N, C-alpha and C positions, 0 to 999 in steps of 0.2 A: 186240448182237454184230455184228461186221463181218468179212466174209470177206477174207482176204489171199491174193491169187492168185499171187504170185511173190516172189522174194527181195528185190526192190527195195521192195515194199510192206511186207514183214515187217521189213526193215531200218529203214525210216522209222518204223514203229509202235513198234519197240523203243526207238528214240531218244526218242520222245515219252514212252513209259511210264517210262523210266529217267532222264529229264532232270533232275528236281528233286533237288539234292544233299542236302537235308535230309530227304528221304523215306526210309522203310524200303524197301530194294530187295533183291530176291532173284532169283538166276538158278540154275536147275537144268537142266544140259544134259549129254548123253552125253560130248561131246568139245569140247575147246578147241584150235582150230587156229591156223594162221598169221595174224598181224595181228589177233588177237582184240581188242586194246586199241582199235583204230581204229573198232570198232563200238559202243563204250560211251561215252556222254557222261558226264563227271564221275564217273570210276570209283571214286574214293575211298569206302570204307565199303560198297561193294556186297558182299553175301554170295554167293559162288559155290560151288555144289555140282557136282562133275563126276567122271567116270571118269578114271583115270590110265592106262588101258590103252594100250599102245604098239602101233601108231603113231597111233592115233586122236587122242590128245592130244599137243600139242607142248610139251615142258617149257620151251622158251625163251619161249613165250607165257605160261605160268604165271608165270615169273620176272618178266616185264614187268608183268603184272597185279598181282603182289604188290608190286613196286616202286612201283606207283601206288596202293597202298592198298586193293586188293581183298582180302577175307578169303576164303581158298580152303580148301575141304574136299573130301577124296576120298571117293567113294562107290562101292563095288563094284556092278557090274551095272546101273549107272544108264543109262537110255535115254530119259528125258524131255527135252523142249525147252521150258522155261518161263522167261519173262522177266516179272517181276512187280514192282509197287510199290504201296504202300498207297493212294496218291491217283490213280495213273495207270491202274490196272487190270492186265490180264495179256495177254501174247501167248503163246498155246500153238500150237506149230507143228512142222514137221518139220526145221527148220534148226538145226544146231549153231552154236556161237559160233566161226565160222571163215570164211575166204575161200570155201570150197566151199559153205557154207550161206547166206552173207549178201551176197556180191558179185554184181554184175550178170553176171559171167562164171562163176558157180558152178552148183550143181545146180538142178533144177526143184523148188522148195519150195512149200508151201502152209500156211496157218495161219488162226487166228482171233484177233481182238482183242476181249477181254472187258472190260466196264466194271468200275469198282472195286467191291469187296465181292461180286463174283460168283464168286470162286474163293478157297477157304480154303487159301492156300499154307502157312500155319503148320502146319496139320494134316498136310499132305503132307510137309514137310521133317522134321517130328518123327518120322516113320516111317523116315526114312533113317538107316542106321548109318554115320555119317561120322567122318572123322579129319582134323584140321586139318593142312595141308601147310606145312612150313617149308623154308628154303633148302637145307638138306642133303638133304631128300627130293627136291627139284628137281634137285640135282646128280646124284644117283644115277639118277634117271629119264632125265636127258639122256644119260648114257653108254649106257644101254640103247637109247634112241631112236636115237642115232647109229649104233650097231652094227647095229641092225635095218635102218635105211635103207641102210647100206653093203652089208650082206649081201644084201638083196633088191633093191638098185639101184632104190629107189623114187624116182619123180619128185616134184618139189615140187607142192603142191596148186595148184588153180586160183587165179589172181590173183598179182600180183607180191609177193614177200616183202620187207618193209621192214626193213632192218638198222639197228640203232641206231648212232649216232655214238659214237666212243670217249669223247668228253667227256660223254656221257650215261651212260656205264658207271659203276657204283658198285662199289668194291672189295669191300665186304662182301656185297652182294647180287647183284652181276653174275655173268655166266657165268664159271666157272673156266677159266683158260687158262694155258698155259706157253710157254716159249720154247725153241727149239732153234737154236743157231748153228753154222754150218759154213763152211769156206773152200775145201775141195777135193772134187772128184767122187770117188766111190769105188764099190766093188762089194761085195756080200755075201760073207763068207767061204764057203769051199766047204761046210763042215758046215752053216751056216745055210741056204745055198741048197738043199742036199740035203733038209733037213728041211722047208723051205717047199714044195718041189716035192712031197714025199711027202704033206704035209697038203692041198695045193691043186694037184693035178696039171693042172687046166685053166686056171690063171691065165695071163693074158697081159700083166699090168702089176703093178708094185709101186714103192713109194717107201719109204725107210727113214730112221731116225734111229739114231745110235749113242751109247751112254752107258756110263759106269762105274757108274751107280747102278741098283740093281735096281728101285727105286720112283720113278724119275725122271719117268715119264709113266704116267698111268692109261689102261688100255685103254678106248677109247671117248671119251676126253677131247680137248679142243681144244688143239692146239699151233701156235704161230705160228713158222713156219720162216723163217730169215733167213740169207742168205749174206754173209759178211764178205770184204771186199777189202782186203788189207794191202800196204803198200809201205814198205820200210826200217823195219820194226818199228813202223809206225804204221798204224792203221786209217783208211783214206781214204774209204770209202763202203760202203754195204750194197746188196744187190740181191736179187731173187727172193723178195720178201716174200709169203708164201702160207700158207694154213691147211692143216694135216694132222690126221688122226685115226688113231692107232695101232689096228690091228685085232688084231694078235697080237704077242707078245714071244718071241724065241728067243735063247738064250744060245750063244755060240760058245766052243768048247773049244780052238781053235787057239792056238798060242803067240804069234802076232802080234796076238792080240786080248786078251791078258792084262789090259791097262790099261782097255780099253773093250770088254768082252765082250757087252754086251746090245744087241740089235737090235730096234727097235720098227718094225713094218712095216705100211704101209697098202697095200691091194691094189686099191682102187677109185679110178678117175679122178674120178668125180663125187661130191662131198661133199654131206652134208645141207645144206639151205638155211638152217638155224637157226644161223648162225655167231654168235659172241659179239658182234662189232661189225664195222663196215664199214671194212676196211683200204684201200679205194679212195676213201673220202670225201675231199673237198677238204681239203688241208692235212695229212692224217694221215701219209702217207709221208714228207713233208718233216720234220715234227716228230719222227717216229720215228727217222729217220736222224740228225737233229741231236742228239737226246737220247742215242741209242746211242753215237755217235762221241764225244761230249763226255765221257760217263762212262767209256768204255773207255780213252780216251787220258789220262784223269786217274787211271786204275787204280782206279776205284771199282766196287763191285758192281752189276751189272745183273741178274744172276740169282743168287738165293739158293739154299739147299739144295733139292734136288728140282726145280731149274729153274723155280722160280716167280719171275715178275718182281718186282724189289725195290720197296719203297715209294718209294725215292729216284727210281727210274726212272719209276714211275707219276706221281709229282708233277711231274717234269720234262716228261713228255709233256703233261700238262694245262697247264703253263706255256707251252709253245711252240705249241700248237694255236691 
């Protein structure tokens, strides 16, 4: 047995234990935090057991792990921190699979490295009542996570959050996101403003989206906001590309809002760190603008029903990046 005195020693030992791709490898941790994938060598086929309690576990990290072949199972009230492989032994420690647990800037952690055959992990996991996690489960968890972070104004965990590039995003398994396009500044209708003030009398900030569709945006979901600039009936550029997360939805009953009565409102300036992808990455904004303008001026659909980016738009983005 070897004593592991800090996160750096724990991190190095976990990498050694889990390094062999052909090995039977199991992780059982309470929480999965930001950048979990960066602490796992050769993640494909690792079996992960974890709690899905919010905000301890970051759904975006679960999605990234699943995209990379990790088999994820949810376990209620799980509090262990075990990293095991058949040939490499086991690390049993206080560190979760997260920046807080395993980065040099994280918590003060301690653990032990046990040789192979010294810990019967199969007996341990057989006692856990677990449920396999699919992508739809992660989508629902992410909405809850976003709303919790906004409501409680929680800061990001220790260590820089690494956002994925758009070209690494996969349509079927990637984070769900929608588009909101606008071209003029506006104010909330009086009745919406009144209801918002009644619900949240201490608010000092809000941003909003306006739509005719009752189900255009999911509360807690990611929306990519884009301002269109038109000249002589032609779209010439886009600006103000930014992420939004609707926290509440209010319907206006005023006559001037008949066509677009639904207002989706974000009240927090600081968004959760687990954005779907990095809109500031090199080349993305240029490719987004080129694709958006090209399809708009060709009068082809960019946004399908419920403001979901169209497959044609997604493909064009991949082409120009």
